[in-house]
Legacy VTK file of the C-alpha trace (Angstrom):
# vtk DataFile Version 3.0
C-alpha trace
ASCII
DATASET POLYDATA
POINTS 199 float
-203.582 -34.889 -102.565
-204.914 -34.770 -99.013
-208.404 -34.640 -100.511
-207.884 -38.070 -102.062
-207.216 -39.620 -98.659
-210.076 -37.826 -96.903
-212.632 -38.564 -99.620
-211.659 -42.197 -100.113
-211.760 -43.518 -96.574
-214.469 -45.937 -97.710
-212.188 -47.438 -100.370
-209.282 -47.740 -97.925
-211.511 -49.286 -95.244
-212.967 -51.822 -97.665
-209.519 -52.697 -98.973
-208.565 -53.497 -95.381
-211.679 -55.687 -95.010
-213.172 -53.584 -92.202
-216.749 -52.501 -91.591
-217.475 -48.993 -90.370
-218.252 -50.372 -86.909
-215.048 -52.418 -86.765
-212.904 -49.472 -87.850
-214.639 -47.151 -85.389
-214.049 -49.552 -82.505
-210.375 -50.056 -83.414
-209.801 -46.299 -83.799
-211.737 -45.330 -80.682
-214.234 -43.110 -82.501
-217.952 -43.368 -83.250
-219.320 -45.266 -86.228
-221.339 -42.177 -87.133
-218.115 -40.157 -87.493
-216.736 -42.741 -89.925
-219.981 -42.574 -91.907
-219.938 -38.767 -92.010
-216.337 -38.690 -93.234
-217.067 -41.272 -95.932
-220.158 -39.315 -97.042
-218.151 -36.048 -97.072
-220.393 -34.526 -94.401
-217.484 -33.581 -92.123
-213.894 -32.573 -92.679
-211.938 -34.206 -89.839
-208.909 -32.745 -88.144
-205.728 -34.333 -89.449
-204.978 -35.761 -85.991
-208.407 -37.455 -85.954
-207.886 -38.810 -89.453
-204.501 -40.233 -88.479
-206.164 -41.982 -85.549
-208.744 -43.516 -87.891
-206.134 -44.433 -90.492
-203.945 -46.389 -88.053
-205.998 -49.647 -88.068
-206.072 -49.559 -91.884
-202.284 -49.234 -91.992
-201.970 -52.181 -89.631
-204.352 -54.327 -91.669
-202.696 -53.540 -94.984
-199.182 -53.709 -93.536
-198.421 -50.216 -94.805
-196.359 -49.067 -91.848
-192.944 -49.704 -93.396
-192.373 -46.180 -94.653
-189.098 -44.819 -93.247
-188.512 -41.401 -91.706
-185.914 -40.630 -94.370
-188.451 -41.454 -97.103
-191.030 -39.132 -95.541
-188.528 -36.259 -95.540
-187.488 -37.000 -99.131
-191.099 -37.132 -100.356
-191.858 -33.913 -98.479
-189.033 -32.027 -100.203
-189.759 -33.458 -103.664
-193.530 -33.012 -103.670
-194.511 -30.208 -101.316
-191.693 -27.805 -102.229
-190.875 -27.394 -98.558
-187.377 -27.850 -97.132
-186.617 -30.661 -94.696
-186.384 -28.150 -91.890
-188.041 -24.765 -91.416
-187.114 -23.076 -88.157
-186.406 -19.832 -86.350
-183.689 -18.789 -83.923
-184.463 -17.516 -80.421
-183.480 -13.999 -81.472
-185.717 -14.065 -84.573
-188.706 -11.737 -84.438
-192.258 -12.980 -84.118
-192.988 -11.348 -87.478
-190.314 -13.590 -89.028
-191.970 -16.668 -87.495
-195.378 -15.597 -88.834
-193.885 -15.045 -92.294
-192.368 -18.564 -92.378
-195.592 -20.177 -91.141
-197.559 -18.419 -93.872
-194.996 -19.136 -96.596
-194.803 -22.870 -95.908
-198.345 -23.460 -94.638
-197.315 -24.735 -91.218
-198.672 -23.973 -87.767
-195.630 -24.701 -85.635
-191.929 -23.852 -85.893
-189.017 -25.256 -83.896
-186.705 -22.757 -82.253
-183.116 -23.841 -82.815
-179.854 -22.587 -81.383
-176.772 -23.998 -83.120
-179.013 -26.722 -84.673
-180.182 -27.789 -81.198
-183.898 -27.598 -80.324
-184.632 -25.262 -77.421
-188.357 -24.679 -77.926
-191.115 -24.039 -80.446
-193.529 -21.297 -81.423
-197.012 -21.928 -82.812
-200.002 -20.106 -84.230
-202.175 -20.865 -81.209
-199.794 -19.023 -78.895
-199.496 -16.099 -81.302
-203.276 -15.800 -81.745
-203.808 -15.997 -77.994
-201.388 -13.091 -77.531
-203.134 -11.154 -80.305
-206.560 -11.605 -78.682
-205.185 -10.354 -75.368
-203.448 -7.472 -77.145
-200.146 -8.655 -75.695
-198.286 -9.131 -78.944
-195.628 -6.966 -80.514
-194.473 -8.588 -83.759
-191.023 -7.117 -83.189
-190.653 -9.132 -79.978
-188.163 -11.966 -80.065
-189.431 -15.512 -80.522
-187.778 -16.575 -77.258
-190.268 -14.420 -75.323
-193.259 -16.564 -76.390
-191.742 -19.964 -77.237
-193.060 -23.131 -75.633
-191.272 -26.380 -74.811
-189.478 -28.258 -77.572
-191.220 -30.609 -79.969
-190.467 -34.343 -79.604
-187.225 -35.424 -81.278
-186.923 -38.789 -83.035
-184.006 -40.531 -84.687
-184.446 -41.283 -88.383
-184.078 -44.990 -87.587
-187.220 -45.055 -85.426
-190.050 -47.197 -86.743
-192.693 -45.509 -88.832
-195.503 -46.592 -86.512
-193.736 -45.157 -83.457
-193.341 -41.858 -85.289
-196.959 -42.096 -86.383
-198.163 -42.484 -82.792
-196.041 -39.532 -81.666
-197.526 -37.352 -84.428
-201.058 -38.163 -83.316
-200.465 -36.128 -80.144
-198.199 -33.363 -81.452
-198.251 -30.614 -84.074
-194.954 -31.923 -85.463
-191.921 -34.035 -84.628
-188.275 -33.195 -85.156
-185.802 -35.581 -86.762
-182.284 -35.752 -85.377
-180.818 -36.047 -81.899
-180.228 -33.922 -78.808
-177.402 -32.045 -80.510
-178.481 -31.663 -84.147
-181.926 -31.343 -85.737
-182.039 -32.195 -89.450
-185.749 -32.218 -90.291
-189.335 -31.682 -89.188
-192.373 -33.836 -90.000
-195.984 -32.697 -89.624
-199.135 -34.839 -89.863
-199.730 -33.321 -93.303
-196.264 -34.467 -94.432
-197.099 -37.958 -93.227
-200.378 -38.100 -95.129
-198.686 -36.825 -98.277
-196.024 -39.550 -98.011
-198.622 -42.262 -97.395
-200.667 -41.138 -100.361
-197.754 -41.021 -102.795
-196.058 -44.179 -101.515
-199.064 -46.470 -101.220
-202.508 -45.201 -102.059
-201.795 -43.469 -105.365
-200.042 -46.573 -106.668
-203.023 -48.813 -105.956
-205.841 -46.653 -107.347
LINES 1 200
199 0 1 2 3 4 5 6 7 8 9 10 11 12 13 14 15 16 17 18 19 20 21 22 23 24 25 26 27 28 29 30 31 32 33 34 35 36 37 38 39 40 41 42 43 44 45 46 47 48 49 50 51 52 53 54 55 56 57 58 59 60 61 62 63 64 65 66 67 68 69 70 71 72 73 74 75 76 77 78 79 80 81 82 83 84 85 86 87 88 89 90 91 92 93 94 95 96 97 98 99 100 101 102 103 104 105 106 107 108 109 110 111 112 113 114 115 116 117 118 119 120 121 122 123 124 125 126 127 128 129 130 131 132 133 134 135 136 137 138 139 140 141 142 143 144 145 146 147 148 149 150 151 152 153 154 155 156 157 158 159 160 161 162 163 164 165 166 167 168 169 170 171 172 173 174 175 176 177 178 179 180 181 182 183 184 185 186 187 188 189 190 191 192 193 194 195 196 197 198
């Protein structure tokens, strides 16, 4: 499903009435990058694609998707739960297992449903390269600061902008986390909600 979005940037851009140059200027990227993506010469990072997609969403007024809808679509179509997490006393091997099982690169660390940090593949790989990793270590020994937390009532575009600069965002409040949304979840929701329906 992600392939549809990546390979049909030209269709989406044209539907929004934008030239490659106009879209590039609005997204803050080069026109040549837009051309390469449309001609399937490069496979952009999801964060870059989200940046490029933003002006199209604005033009087509497609930013009305709610946070609750994104979580619902995620559960129904990607077979992933609303929230995958580890506890501070979980082992690093447990974190690696969950990342592999659900195809995610970052996990929140929760204590009594409250976010206290996160662990990601980059940190784990860095430790592996330096030969500083024992998979039986506790997650709390390598966790980083918490992911951003948003309320489910926040506007889609605000959540979208937050995701452009983060591996994931948590849904809930300071006391209780109820879900996690990644850029991939967002693209899946956009595809199923809007783009698939208008093919």
